[in-house]
Structure formats: structure tokens, C-alpha cells
Backbone atoms as SQL, in Angstrom:
CREATE TABLE atoms (id INTEGER PRIMARY KEY, chain TEXT, resi INTEGER, resn TEXT, atom TEXT, x REAL, y REAL, z REAL);
INSERT INTO atoms VALUES
  (1, 'A', 1, 'MET', 'N', -5.024, -20.420, 2.169),
  (2, 'A', 1, 'MET', 'CA', -6.396, -19.697, 1.464),
  (3, 'A', 1, 'MET', 'C', -5.166, -19.706, -0.099),
  (4, 'A', 2, 'GLY', 'N', -4.736, -20.101, -0.386),
  (5, 'A', 2, 'GLY', 'CA', -4.553, -20.787, -1.854),
  (6, 'A', 2, 'GLY', 'C', -2.367, -19.463, -1.599),
  (7, 'A', 3, 'ALA', 'N', -1.846, -19.847, -2.879),
  (8, 'A', 3, 'ALA', 'CA', -0.921, -19.126, -3.293),
  (9, 'A', 3, 'ALA', 'C', -1.585, -17.795, -3.389),
  (10, 'A', 4, 'GLU', 'N', -0.484, -16.740, -2.869),
  (11, 'A', 4, 'GLU', 'CA', -0.568, -15.072, -2.921),
  (12, 'A', 4, 'GLU', 'C', -0.453, -14.514, -4.512),
  (13, 'A', 5, 'PRO', 'N', -1.170, -13.556, -5.259),
  (14, 'A', 5, 'PRO', 'CA', -0.821, -13.604, -6.710),
  (15, 'A', 5, 'PRO', 'C', 0.756, -12.169, -6.705),
  (16, 'A', 6, 'VAL', 'N', 1.309, -12.689, -7.409),
  (17, 'A', 6, 'VAL', 'CA', 2.619, -11.407, -7.828),
  (18, 'A', 6, 'VAL', 'C', 2.026, -10.388, -8.000),
  (19, 'A', 7, 'PRO', 'N', 2.745, -9.500, -7.156),
  (20, 'A', 7, 'PRO', 'CA', 2.005, -7.953, -7.153),
  (21, 'A', 7, 'PRO', 'C', 2.463, -7.233, -8.355),
  (22, 'A', 8, 'ASP', 'N', 1.521, -6.994, -8.640),
  (23, 'A', 8, 'ASP', 'CA', 1.214, -6.087, -10.176),
  (24, 'A', 8, 'ASP', 'C', 1.176, -4.530, -9.756),
  (25, 'A', 9, 'LEU', 'N', 2.104, -3.996, -10.138),
  (26, 'A', 9, 'LEU', 'CA', 1.865, -2.511, -9.715),
  (27, 'A', 9, 'LEU', 'C', 0.756, -1.549, -10.743),
  (28, 'A', 10, 'ASP', 'N', -0.100, -2.313, -11.464),
  (29, 'A', 10, 'ASP', 'CA', -1.108, -1.335, -12.181),
  (30, 'A', 10, 'ASP', 'C', -2.358, -1.899, -10.850),
  (31, 'A', 11, 'LEU', 'N', -2.820, -2.967, -10.633),
  (32, 'A', 11, 'LEU', 'CA', -3.457, -3.546, -9.291),
  (33, 'A', 11, 'LEU', 'C', -3.553, -2.280, -7.981),
  (34, 'A', 12, 'ALA', 'N', -2.000, -2.636, -7.749),
  (35, 'A', 12, 'ALA', 'CA', -2.037, -2.061, -6.565),
  (36, 'A', 12, 'ALA', 'C', -2.499, -0.782, -6.611),
  (37, 'A', 13, 'LEU', 'N', -2.092, 0.196, -7.811),
  (38, 'A', 13, 'LEU', 'CA', -1.764, 1.289, -7.538),
  (39, 'A', 13, 'LEU', 'C', -3.493, 1.505, -7.367),
  (40, 'A', 14, 'ARG', 'N', -4.644, 0.720, -8.254),
  (41, 'A', 14, 'ARG', 'CA', -5.594, 0.922, -8.583),
  (42, 'A', 14, 'ARG', 'C', -6.300, 0.568, -6.588),
  (43, 'A', 15, 'ALA', 'N', -6.023, -0.711, -6.810),
  (44, 'A', 15, 'ALA', 'CA', -6.485, -0.727, -4.926),
  (45, 'A', 15, 'ALA', 'C', -6.243, 0.301, -4.124),
  (46, 'A', 16, 'LEU', 'N', -4.952, 1.622, -3.884),
  (47, 'A', 16, 'LEU', 'CA', -4.447, 2.239, -2.968),
  (48, 'A', 16, 'LEU', 'C', -4.946, 3.383, -3.487),
  (49, 'A', 17, 'ALA', 'N', -5.496, 3.442, -4.553),
  (50, 'A', 17, 'ALA', 'CA', -6.886, 4.392, -5.203),
  (51, 'A', 17, 'ALA', 'C', -8.046, 4.928, -3.886),
  (52, 'A', 18, 'ASP', 'N', -8.318, 3.870, -3.044),
  (53, 'A', 18, 'ASP', 'CA', -9.079, 3.807, -2.437),
  (54, 'A', 18, 'ASP', 'C', -9.643, 4.230, -1.020),
  (55, 'A', 19, 'ALA', 'N', -10.069, 5.104, -0.535),
  (56, 'A', 19, 'ALA', 'CA', -10.036, 5.697, 0.808),
  (57, 'A', 19, 'ALA', 'C', -9.708, 4.396, 1.949),
  (58, 'A', 20, 'SER', 'N', -11.378, 3.610, 1.335),
  (59, 'A', 20, 'SER', 'CA', -10.885, 2.619, 2.498),
  (60, 'A', 20, 'SER', 'C', -10.544, 1.683, 2.510),
  (61, 'A', 21, 'ARG', 'N', -9.451, 1.021, 1.636),
  (62, 'A', 21, 'ARG', 'CA', -8.676, 0.365, 1.458),
  (63, 'A', 21, 'ARG', 'C', -7.393, 0.625, 1.857),
  (64, 'A', 22, 'ARG', 'N', -7.148, 2.118, 1.661),
  (65, 'A', 22, 'ARG', 'CA', -5.894, 2.636, 2.458),
  (66, 'A', 22, 'ARG', 'C', -6.453, 2.573, 4.160),
  (67, 'A', 23, 'SER', 'N', -7.439, 2.669, 4.526),
  (68, 'A', 23, 'SER', 'CA', -7.969, 2.786, 6.298),
  (69, 'A', 23, 'SER', 'C', -7.677, 1.360, 6.179),
  (70, 'A', 24, 'ILE', 'N', -7.780, 0.428, 5.433),
  (71, 'A', 24, 'ILE', 'CA', -8.005, -1.419, 6.000),
  (72, 'A', 24, 'ILE', 'C', -6.317, -1.720, 5.995),
  (73, 'A', 25, 'LEU', 'N', -5.658, -1.306, 5.358),
  (74, 'A', 25, 'LEU', 'CA', -4.217, -1.211, 5.371),
  (75, 'A', 25, 'LEU', 'C', -3.698, -0.750, 6.205),
  (76, 'A', 26, 'THR', 'N', -4.409, 0.267, 6.846),
  (77, 'A', 26, 'THR', 'CA', -3.514, 1.232, 8.048),
  (78, 'A', 26, 'THR', 'C', -3.774, 0.260, 9.739),
  (79, 'A', 27, 'ALA', 'N', -5.500, -0.030, 8.898),
  (80, 'A', 27, 'ALA', 'CA', -5.247, -1.193, 10.508),
  (81, 'A', 27, 'ALA', 'C', -4.390, -2.633, 10.839),
  (82, 'A', 28, 'ILE', 'N', -4.120, -3.028, 9.183),
  (83, 'A', 28, 'ILE', 'CA', -3.630, -4.552, 8.770),
  (84, 'A', 28, 'ILE', 'C', -1.997, -4.395, 8.699),
  (85, 'A', 29, 'ARG', 'N', -1.551, -3.133, 9.076),
  (86, 'A', 29, 'ARG', 'CA', 0.113, -2.917, 8.988),
  (87, 'A', 29, 'ARG', 'C', 0.655, -3.719, 10.197),
  (88, 'A', 30, 'THR', 'N', 0.310, -4.124, 11.502),
  (89, 'A', 30, 'THR', 'CA', 1.159, -4.425, 12.209),
  (90, 'A', 30, 'THR', 'C', 1.119, -5.458, 12.514),
  (91, 'A', 31, 'ALA', 'N', -0.409, -6.248, 12.253),
  (92, 'A', 31, 'ALA', 'CA', -0.391, -7.237, 12.835),
  (93, 'A', 31, 'ALA', 'C', -1.653, -7.856, 12.611),
  (94, 'A', 32, 'GLN', 'N', -1.699, -9.228, 12.193),
  (95, 'A', 32, 'GLN', 'CA', -2.669, -10.145, 11.428),
  (96, 'A', 32, 'GLN', 'C', -4.105, -9.647, 12.166),
  (97, 'A', 33, 'ARG', 'N', -5.090, -9.482, 11.330),
  (98, 'A', 33, 'ARG', 'CA', -6.975, -9.184, 12.162),
  (99, 'A', 33, 'ARG', 'C', -7.632, -10.007, 11.417),
  (100, 'A', 34, 'SER', 'N', -9.163, -9.855, 11.982),
  (101, 'A', 34, 'SER', 'CA', -10.010, -10.589, 11.518),
  (102, 'A', 34, 'SER', 'C', -10.870, -9.459, 10.643),
  (103, 'A', 35, 'VAL', 'N', -11.443, -10.215, 10.263),
  (104, 'A', 35, 'VAL', 'CA', -12.357, -8.732, 9.646),
  (105, 'A', 35, 'VAL', 'C', -13.351, -8.470, 10.430),
  (106, 'A', 36, 'GLY', 'N', -13.631, -9.208, 10.675),
  (107, 'A', 36, 'GLY', 'CA', -15.089, -8.237, 11.833),
  (108, 'A', 36, 'GLY', 'C', -13.868, -7.231, 12.676),
  (109, 'A', 37, 'SER', 'N', -12.502, -7.695, 13.230),
  (110, 'A', 37, 'SER', 'CA', -11.991, -6.755, 13.981),
  (111, 'A', 37, 'SER', 'C', -11.581, -5.080, 12.960),
  (112, 'A', 38, 'ILE', 'N', -11.349, -4.903, 12.233),
  (113, 'A', 38, 'ILE', 'CA', -11.306, -4.959, 10.702),
  (114, 'A', 38, 'ILE', 'C', -12.057, -3.853, 10.992),
  (115, 'A', 39, 'ALA', 'N', -13.446, -4.468, 10.118),
  (116, 'A', 39, 'ALA', 'CA', -14.700, -3.456, 9.577),
  (117, 'A', 39, 'ALA', 'C', -14.881, -2.638, 10.693),
  (118, 'A', 40, 'GLU', 'N', -14.972, -3.360, 12.491),
  (119, 'A', 40, 'GLU', 'CA', -15.307, -2.559, 13.112),
  (120, 'A', 40, 'GLU', 'C', -14.313, -0.784, 13.423),
  (121, 'A', 41, 'GLU', 'N', -13.228, -1.618, 12.847),
  (122, 'A', 41, 'GLU', 'CA', -12.179, 0.006, 12.995),
  (123, 'A', 41, 'GLU', 'C', -12.287, 0.698, 12.043),
  (124, 'A', 42, 'VAL', 'N', -12.621, 0.496, 10.657),
  (125, 'A', 42, 'VAL', 'CA', -12.859, 1.493, 9.939),
  (126, 'A', 42, 'VAL', 'C', -14.440, 2.217, 9.696),
  (127, 'A', 43, 'GLY', 'N', -15.268, 1.142, 10.094),
  (128, 'A', 43, 'GLY', 'CA', -16.419, 1.770, 10.251),
  (129, 'A', 43, 'GLY', 'C', -17.257, 1.224, 9.122),
  (130, 'A', 44, 'LEU', 'N', -16.880, -0.102, 8.345),
  (131, 'A', 44, 'LEU', 'CA', -17.660, -0.629, 7.487),
  (132, 'A', 44, 'LEU', 'C', -17.945, -1.628, 7.582),
  (133, 'A', 45, 'SER', 'N', -19.327, -2.372, 7.078),
  (134, 'A', 45, 'SER', 'CA', -19.902, -3.287, 7.293),
  (135, 'A', 45, 'SER', 'C', -18.965, -4.241, 7.227),
  (136, 'A', 46, 'GLN', 'N', -19.032, -6.149, 7.703),
  (137, 'A', 46, 'GLN', 'CA', -17.878, -7.315, 7.340),
  (138, 'A', 46, 'GLN', 'C', -18.217, -7.397, 5.982),
  (139, 'A', 47, 'GLN', 'N', -19.250, -7.110, 5.073),
  (140, 'A', 47, 'GLN', 'CA', -19.246, -7.658, 3.673),
  (141, 'A', 47, 'GLN', 'C', -18.649, -6.452, 2.565),
  (142, 'A', 48, 'ALA', 'N', -18.556, -5.318, 3.446),
  (143, 'A', 48, 'ALA', 'CA', -17.983, -3.924, 2.585),
  (144, 'A', 48, 'ALA', 'C', -16.598, -4.341, 2.691),
  (145, 'A', 49, 'THR', 'N', -15.736, -4.501, 3.880),
  (146, 'A', 49, 'THR', 'CA', -14.652, -5.185, 4.356),
  (147, 'A', 49, 'THR', 'C', -13.904, -6.412, 3.743),
  (148, 'A', 50, 'SER', 'N', -15.230, -7.151, 3.848),
  (149, 'A', 50, 'SER', 'CA', -14.474, -8.429, 3.248),
  (150, 'A', 50, 'SER', 'C', -14.225, -8.389, 1.317),
  (151, 'A', 51, 'HIS', 'N', -14.450, -7.173, 0.921),
  (152, 'A', 51, 'HIS', 'CA', -15.122, -6.736, -0.785),
  (153, 'A', 51, 'HIS', 'C', -13.548, -6.036, -0.937),
  (154, 'A', 52, 'HIS', 'N', -12.908, -5.355, -0.214),
  (155, 'A', 52, 'HIS', 'CA', -11.895, -4.545, -0.017),
  (156, 'A', 52, 'HIS', 'C', -10.462, -5.425, 0.283),
  (157, 'A', 53, 'LEU', 'N', -10.829, -6.079, 1.556),
  (158, 'A', 53, 'LEU', 'CA', -10.009, -7.002, 1.631),
  (159, 'A', 53, 'LEU', 'C', -9.408, -8.136, 0.076),
  (160, 'A', 54, 'ARG', 'N', -10.517, -8.675, -0.981),
  (161, 'A', 54, 'ARG', 'CA', -10.333, -9.388, -1.183),
  (162, 'A', 54, 'ARG', 'C', -9.591, -8.931, -2.526),
  (163, 'A', 55, 'VAL', 'N', -9.871, -7.161, -2.876),
  (164, 'A', 55, 'VAL', 'CA', -9.550, -6.580, -3.741),
  (165, 'A', 55, 'VAL', 'C', -7.651, -6.668, -3.695),
  (166, 'A', 56, 'LEU', 'N', -7.302, -5.380, -2.335),
  (167, 'A', 56, 'LEU', 'CA', -5.960, -5.678, -1.636),
  (168, 'A', 56, 'LEU', 'C', -5.203, -7.187, -2.013),
  (169, 'A', 57, 'ARG', 'N', -6.119, -8.190, -1.703),
  (170, 'A', 57, 'ARG', 'CA', -4.985, -9.756, -1.707),
  (171, 'A', 57, 'ARG', 'C', -5.143, -10.278, -3.166),
  (172, 'A', 58, 'ASP', 'N', -5.473, -9.373, -4.303),
  (173, 'A', 58, 'ASP', 'CA', -5.756, -9.471, -5.187),
  (174, 'A', 58, 'ASP', 'C', -4.640, -9.036, -5.867),
  (175, 'A', 59, 'ALA', 'N', -3.944, -7.802, -5.389),
  (176, 'A', 59, 'ALA', 'CA', -3.258, -6.851, -6.356),
  (177, 'A', 59, 'ALA', 'C', -2.352, -6.505, -5.117),
  (178, 'A', 60, 'GLY', 'N', -2.090, -7.935, -4.470),
  (179, 'A', 60, 'GLY', 'CA', -0.828, -8.345, -3.598),
  (180, 'A', 60, 'GLY', 'C', -0.761, -7.415, -2.683),
  (181, 'A', 61, 'LEU', 'N', -0.932, -6.855, -2.017),
  (182, 'A', 61, 'LEU', 'CA', -1.133, -5.758, -1.017),
  (183, 'A', 61, 'LEU', 'C', -1.159, -6.640, -0.075),
  (184, 'A', 62, 'ALA', 'N', -2.511, -7.498, 0.474),
  (185, 'A', 62, 'ALA', 'CA', -2.380, -7.849, 1.441),
  (186, 'A', 62, 'ALA', 'C', -2.783, -9.706, 1.838),
  (187, 'A', 63, 'THR', 'N', -2.734, -10.323, 2.652),
  (188, 'A', 63, 'THR', 'CA', -2.353, -11.388, 2.449),
  (189, 'A', 63, 'THR', 'C', -3.520, -12.337, 3.824),
  (190, 'A', 64, 'GLY', 'N', -4.015, -13.868, 3.121),
  (191, 'A', 64, 'GLY', 'CA', -4.654, -13.896, 4.043),
  (192, 'A', 64, 'GLY', 'C', -4.577, -15.318, 4.452),
  (193, 'A', 65, 'THR', 'N', -5.075, -15.484, 6.416),
  (194, 'A', 65, 'THR', 'CA', -4.772, -16.810, 6.400),
  (195, 'A', 65, 'THR', 'C', -6.183, -17.235, 7.106),
  (196, 'A', 66, 'ARG', 'N', -6.468, -18.562, 7.343),
  (197, 'A', 66, 'ARG', 'CA', -7.856, -19.009, 8.033),
  (198, 'A', 66, 'ARG', 'C', -6.963, -19.262, 9.514),
  (199, 'A', 67, 'GLU', 'N', -7.949, -19.049, 10.618),
  (200, 'A', 67, 'GLU', 'CA', -7.516, -19.510, 11.707),
  (201, 'A', 67, 'GLU', 'C', -8.671, -20.231, 12.703),
  (202, 'A', 68, 'GLY', 'N', -8.903, -21.409, 11.973),
  (203, 'A', 68, 'GLY', 'CA', -10.393, -21.861, 12.496),
  (204, 'A', 68, 'GLY', 'C', -11.586, -21.451, 11.647),
  (205, 'A', 69, 'THR', 'N', -12.673, -20.779, 11.965),
  (206, 'A', 69, 'THR', 'CA', -13.610, -20.216, 11.084),
  (207, 'A', 69, 'THR', 'C', -13.004, -19.150, 10.884),
  (208, 'A', 70, 'ARG', 'N', -12.678, -18.437, 11.408),
  (209, 'A', 70, 'ARG', 'CA', -11.967, -16.708, 11.038),
  (210, 'A', 70, 'ARG', 'C', -10.560, -16.258, 10.064),
  (211, 'A', 71, 'HIS', 'N', -10.690, -15.270, 9.223),
  (212, 'A', 71, 'HIS', 'CA', -10.205, -15.167, 8.093),
  (213, 'A', 71, 'HIS', 'C', -9.047, -14.300, 8.630),
  (214, 'A', 72, 'LEU', 'N', -7.840, -14.454, 8.804),
  (215, 'A', 72, 'LEU', 'CA', -7.426, -12.864, 9.517),
  (216, 'A', 72, 'LEU', 'C', -5.962, -12.761, 8.591),
  (217, 'A', 73, 'PHE', 'N', -6.408, -11.266, 8.271),
  (218, 'A', 73, 'PHE', 'CA', -5.294, -10.778, 7.059),
  (219, 'A', 73, 'PHE', 'C', -4.247, -9.345, 7.621),
  (220, 'A', 74, 'VAL', 'N', -3.280, -9.363, 7.226),
  (221, 'A', 74, 'VAL', 'CA', -2.038, -8.683, 7.510),
  (222, 'A', 74, 'VAL', 'C', -1.637, -7.979, 6.054),
  (223, 'A', 75, 'VAL', 'N', -0.871, -6.632, 5.669),
  (224, 'A', 75, 'VAL', 'CA', -0.171, -6.344, 5.004),
  (225, 'A', 75, 'VAL', 'C', 0.926, -6.949, 4.441),
  (226, 'A', 76, 'ARG', 'N', 0.919, -7.405, 3.214),
  (227, 'A', 76, 'ARG', 'CA', 2.542, -7.559, 1.823),
  (228, 'A', 76, 'ARG', 'C', 3.033, -7.030, 1.823),
  (229, 'A', 77, 'THR', 'N', 4.188, -6.597, 2.195),
  (230, 'A', 77, 'THR', 'CA', 5.115, -5.697, 2.319),
  (231, 'A', 77, 'THR', 'C', 5.278, -6.247, 1.256),
  (232, 'A', 78, 'ASP', 'N', 5.736, -7.098, 0.539),
  (233, 'A', 78, 'ASP', 'CA', 6.437, -7.599, -0.934),
  (234, 'A', 78, 'ASP', 'C', 5.468, -6.392, -2.097),
  (235, 'A', 79, 'GLY', 'N', 3.841, -6.510, -2.003),
  (236, 'A', 79, 'GLY', 'CA', 3.407, -6.246, -2.529),
  (237, 'A', 79, 'GLY', 'C', 3.496, -4.130, -2.916),
  (238, 'A', 80, 'LEU', 'N', 3.626, -3.837, -1.444),
  (239, 'A', 80, 'LEU', 'CA', 4.066, -2.384, -1.236),
  (240, 'A', 80, 'LEU', 'C', 5.542, -2.278, -1.613),
  (241, 'A', 81, 'ALA', 'N', 5.810, -3.039, -1.388),
  (242, 'A', 81, 'ALA', 'CA', 7.641, -3.059, -1.946),
  (243, 'A', 81, 'ALA', 'C', 7.699, -2.446, -3.703),
  (244, 'A', 82, 'ALA', 'N', 6.742, -2.948, -4.368),
  (245, 'A', 82, 'ALA', 'CA', 6.330, -2.907, -5.554),
  (246, 'A', 82, 'ALA', 'C', 5.743, -1.528, -5.978),
  (247, 'A', 83, 'VAL', 'N', 5.159, -1.270, -5.781),
  (248, 'A', 83, 'VAL', 'CA', 4.851, 0.463, -5.393),
  (249, 'A', 83, 'VAL', 'C', 5.570, 1.539, -5.166),
  (250, 'A', 84, 'ARG', 'N', 6.642, 0.717, -4.339),
  (251, 'A', 84, 'ARG', 'CA', 7.824, 1.720, -3.279),
  (252, 'A', 84, 'ARG', 'C', 8.648, 2.172, -4.531),
  (253, 'A', 85, 'SER', 'N', 8.981, 0.813, -5.104),
  (254, 'A', 85, 'SER', 'CA', 10.657, 1.351, -6.173),
  (255, 'A', 85, 'SER', 'C', 9.945, 2.183, -7.386),
  (256, 'A', 86, 'TYR', 'N', 8.508, 1.952, -7.670),
  (257, 'A', 86, 'TYR', 'CA', 7.937, 2.482, -9.098),
  (258, 'A', 86, 'TYR', 'C', 7.789, 3.769, -8.147),
  (259, 'A', 87, 'LEU', 'N', 7.460, 3.953, -6.960),
  (260, 'A', 87, 'LEU', 'CA', 7.826, 6.150, -6.480),
  (261, 'A', 87, 'LEU', 'C', 9.117, 6.531, -6.741),
  (262, 'A', 88, 'ASP', 'N', 9.516, 5.452, -6.341),
  (263, 'A', 88, 'ASP', 'CA', 11.172, 5.729, -5.698),
  (264, 'A', 88, 'ASP', 'C', 11.946, 6.299, -6.754),
  (265, 'A', 89, 'GLY', 'N', 11.686, 5.604, -8.077),
  (266, 'A', 89, 'GLY', 'CA', 12.389, 5.761, -9.557),
  (267, 'A', 89, 'GLY', 'C', 11.725, 7.699, -9.907),
  (268, 'A', 90, 'PHE', 'N', 11.259, 8.575, -8.974),
  (269, 'A', 90, 'PHE', 'CA', 10.879, 9.800, -9.143),
  (270, 'A', 90, 'PHE', 'C', 11.380, 10.646, -9.034),
  (271, 'A', 91, 'TRP', 'N', 12.664, 10.006, -7.331),
  (272, 'A', 91, 'TRP', 'CA', 12.639, 11.372, -6.515),
  (273, 'A', 91, 'TRP', 'C', 14.514, 11.495, -6.943),
  (274, 'A', 92, 'PRO', 'N', 14.964, 10.374, -7.823),
  (275, 'A', 92, 'PRO', 'CA', 16.610, 10.960, -8.164),
  (276, 'A', 92, 'PRO', 'C', 16.665, 11.850, -9.557),
  (277, 'A', 93, 'SER', 'N', 15.705, 11.322, -10.200),
  (278, 'A', 93, 'SER', 'CA', 15.972, 13.077, -11.095),
  (279, 'A', 93, 'SER', 'C', 15.211, 14.470, -10.545),
  (280, 'A', 94, 'LYS', 'N', 14.127, 14.089, -9.454),
  (281, 'A', 94, 'LYS', 'CA', 13.759, 15.876, -9.132),
  (282, 'A', 94, 'LYS', 'C', 14.726, 15.985, -7.937),
  (283, 'A', 95, 'LEU', 'N', 15.474, 15.086, -7.100),
  (284, 'A', 95, 'LEU', 'CA', 17.025, 15.723, -6.631),
  (285, 'A', 95, 'LEU', 'C', 17.819, 16.126, -7.672),
  (286, 'A', 96, 'ALA', 'N', 18.470, 15.401, -8.384),
  (287, 'A', 96, 'ALA', 'CA', 19.329, 16.212, -9.432),
  (288, 'A', 96, 'ALA', 'C', 18.824, 17.636, -9.853),
  (289, 'A', 97, 'ALA', 'N', 17.568, 17.549, -10.095),
  (290, 'A', 97, 'ALA', 'CA', 17.072, 19.260, -10.761),
  (291, 'A', 97, 'ALA', 'C', 17.027, 20.255, -9.161),
  (292, 'A', 98, 'LEU', 'N', 17.122, 19.507, -8.062),
  (293, 'A', 98, 'LEU', 'CA', 17.023, 20.829, -7.104),
  (294, 'A', 98, 'LEU', 'C', 18.242, 20.912, -6.705),
  (295, 'A', 99, 'LYS', 'N', 19.343, 19.831, -6.736),
  (296, 'A', 99, 'LYS', 'CA', 20.573, 20.241, -6.969),
  (297, 'A', 99, 'LYS', 'C', 21.002, 21.323, -7.795),
  (298, 'A', 100, 'ALA', 'N', 20.886, 21.000, -9.188),
  (299, 'A', 100, 'ALA', 'CA', 21.102, 21.607, -10.266),
  (300, 'A', 100, 'ALA', 'C', 20.298, 23.272, -10.066),
  (301, 'A', 101, 'ALA', 'N', 19.249, 23.007, -9.087),
  (302, 'A', 101, 'ALA', 'CA', 18.944, 24.752, -8.725),
  (303, 'A', 101, 'ALA', 'C', 19.642, 25.999, -7.879),
  (304, 'A', 102, 'VAL', 'N', 20.023, 24.883, -6.708),
  (305, 'A', 102, 'VAL', 'CA', 20.519, 25.382, -5.889),
  (306, 'A', 102, 'VAL', 'C', 21.947, 25.664, -6.500),
  (307, 'A', 103, 'GLU', 'N', 22.613, 24.422, -6.428),
  (308, 'A', 103, 'GLU', 'CA', 23.895, 25.480, -7.874),
  (309, 'A', 103, 'GLU', 'C', 23.686, 26.211, -8.340),
  (310, 'A', 104, 'ALA', 'N', 23.027, 26.742, -9.225),
  (311, 'A', 104, 'ALA', 'CA', 22.615, 27.946, -9.965),
  (312, 'A', 104, 'ALA', 'C', 22.405, 28.864, -9.608),
  (313, 'A', 105, 'GLY', 'N', 21.624, 29.014, -9.073),
  (314, 'A', 105, 'GLY', 'CA', 21.491, 30.306, -7.878),
  (315, 'A', 105, 'GLY', 'C', 22.413, 30.871, -7.094),
  (316, 'A', 106, 'ALA', 'N', 23.538, 29.640, -6.339),
  (317, 'A', 106, 'ALA', 'CA', 24.764, 30.171, -5.238),
  (318, 'A', 106, 'ALA', 'C', 25.657, 30.802, -6.254),
  (319, 'A', 107, 'GLU', 'N', 25.626, 30.442, -8.023),
  (320, 'A', 107, 'GLU', 'CA', 26.704, 30.807, -8.958),
  (321, 'A', 107, 'GLU', 'C', 26.208, 31.480, -8.919),
  (322, 'A', 108, 'ARG', 'N', 24.891, 32.197, -8.933),
  (323, 'A', 108, 'ARG', 'CA', 24.551, 33.583, -8.968),
  (324, 'A', 108, 'ARG', 'C', 24.834, 34.590, -8.243),
  (325, 'A', 109, 'ASP', 'N', 24.934, 34.058, -6.868),
  (326, 'A', 109, 'ASP', 'CA', 24.745, 35.098, -5.710),
  (327, 'A', 109, 'ASP', 'C', 26.901, 35.743, -5.806),
  (328, 'A', 110, 'ARG', 'N', 27.336, 34.453, -5.988),
  (329, 'A', 110, 'ARG', 'CA', 29.127, 34.715, -6.158),
  (330, 'A', 110, 'ARG', 'C', 28.906, 35.522, -7.403),
  (331, 'A', 111, 'GLY', 'N', 28.714, 35.344, -8.802),
  (332, 'A', 111, 'GLY', 'CA', 29.202, 36.450, -9.465),
  (333, 'A', 111, 'GLY', 'C', 28.372, 37.510, -9.753);
């Protein structure tokens, strides 16, 4: 199906903003699935599912292959890693602030 795109954080976040696309990612997170199988599981038409899969693929969140006449899709973990890396960047400052608040509270309790 050609070379997969390099993960783009903005495209990935826009793709993840849609509930149908998140449902599709859930359906394909453990194994390759055909468009028809995915459509049936998430309750969308094959045409709508194909559209959402194209958006996910363009955002670097899914990858597709051909097996005969079937198109099979699975989660592309590289794309999700870019999103996770971005979100993980928020935790150190939040954890540091929580630690400071707990330590300040402990100081007040002792003092």
C-alpha cells in the first residue's frame, strides 16, 4: 500500500479527536483486521470505515496491507508513540507540583 507517512503530532491529535476513529483503533490494536470486519464491529458502513482508516493512516496511527483483494489494517505504534511522548511531557511538572504541595502540607503539620 506504499510507504507509511511519518507521524505528525497535529494530524494524530486531530484524528484521535473523532470517537469513530478511536473505536476503530481499539478494534485494530491487537491484530490486522479487514475493513468489513472493522465496520461491523464499530457499527459503521464500509465506506465510512474506509474514510476513517485513511485519516488514521495519513496521521501515522494505522498501517494497511493487501492480502489478495482484502485490505487489512492494524495500529501503527510509532504514531501512537509520538502522541504519548507529547502527553508524557506534561507529567513531570504536575508530579513535581504535587510533591511540593504534599511536602508543604507536611511542613505545616509539623510546624
